N, C-alpha and C positions, 0 to 999 in steps of 0.2 A: 584537456577537459580536466576540470576541477571539481570539487567537491565543497559544497554549502556546509558548512558547520556553525552556523547562529544557533545557539541553542533556542531560543526564543519560538523560531521556527521550527526546529526540528522539535519541540515539545506539543507545538500545534498538531504535526502530524502523525505523533504517538497518542496524543489525544484522541485524533480522529481514528485512529486504528483500534484504540481501547474503545469507541464507541460501538464499531462493527464486530470486534472481535467475538462477541457473543453470538452473533450469527452464524460465524465461520465455526464455533466450538460447537453449535447445537448439529453440525453436519460432521463433526469428528475431525475439523480441520481448526488451523489458524493462521497467522500471520505474522511477518517479522519486516519491521523497516529494515533497510540495508543501508541506503544512502540516499542524499538529494543532490544532483549534480548542479554545476553552476550554470546549467540551462535548464534548470527547474524540471527535472525529470527526477519523480522518486521511484526508487526501485524498492520493492520487497518480495519477498519469498512464501510462497505459499508452502504450508506445511501439512502432516498429515492427510486427511482423504482429501483435502483441497488442492495437495501438490497432482493428483492424479484424476482430479474429477473432468466430465467431459465437459462441462458449463463454466470451468473456472474462468475463461477469457471474458463471457457476461458479467459473471461476478464481480471480476474487475473494474470494467467496464461501468454497469450500471450503478454497483455497489461501492467498492474501496476506491475508486477514482473519483466518484461524486461527491463523496464523504471528505473527501481529503482536498480536494479543490474548494468546499462550502469553508474548510477551517484555513486553508491556505489559497488563495485565489490566482498568486502567481504561477502556481502549477501548473505546467503544461501538459503532462501526462504522466500515468502509473502504470510501470510496468514491471512484469513478474519475473524474476531470473532463475525461477526453478528450471526449466527447461532451456537456460541458456547454456 
């Protein structure tokens, strides 16, 4: 399993995170992009209040994942590595 390093794709993912970041920050949290696997899985790390929030999985699927998939339709899934 490898990592995709295409800067154009990474920039699109980072742009999507920038779009959703103010909503996370409003609740005392943040998010960092970690990597994009060659299986098109985006790994992120939730920070601050988001890392321990009881609705963080819902935030991931209904918020973060949708914004990233809109920017990069090839993405299959977004996972949070905070709890791994």
